[in-house]
Steps between C-alpha positions, in 0.01 A plus 500: 500500500332779695277414798162648404380497863753764599515687171524877540419727210633840601421657161132414547529528878338162562602181679379145462465366854496140611163365608617489863631859496177620337281314753702627796481863385127481424428335836687778680309765305168331573575505873599869481183579306296328772679703767422825315133402468501433875636849565228649283236314702660630820473857372142444385408363843668790685771283657737660750786684323788316670346166400485615136857633516624162625332328204648755258841428649443128437416572134816710466704212643333255260574726202862537613525122523352467150761748372782303662387175338450663160834682518682184604350308209590784263862508615539121483355481149493813283789688660727194525426397141565850367827534692617163366408624150707817553201737525638734766213747450289259705703596806411867445133403467520300824663791684224738379234251607654463846521879537128528421415224747695676776320834478 
């Protein structure tokens, strides 16, 4: 029987995430959103440019970390399941995704 918590639906391009995975991703996004709001406040209050740039760099690092977690989860679930099922086109999709991430 299929594990619904890790079910990937590539035709519909959706994924059912476990409660823990969902919570972790949302918590990361909430922190990033707060950081971006902080940067906006810095701009609105005429903060010193290097201070803003450092905060932008922190947001970029947080987004990169989010991508790593999401990609790792994707490979362990969707990609692994598709490869086991003989769906080699998933490898091509992963390669294209990685190429876009590395621009």
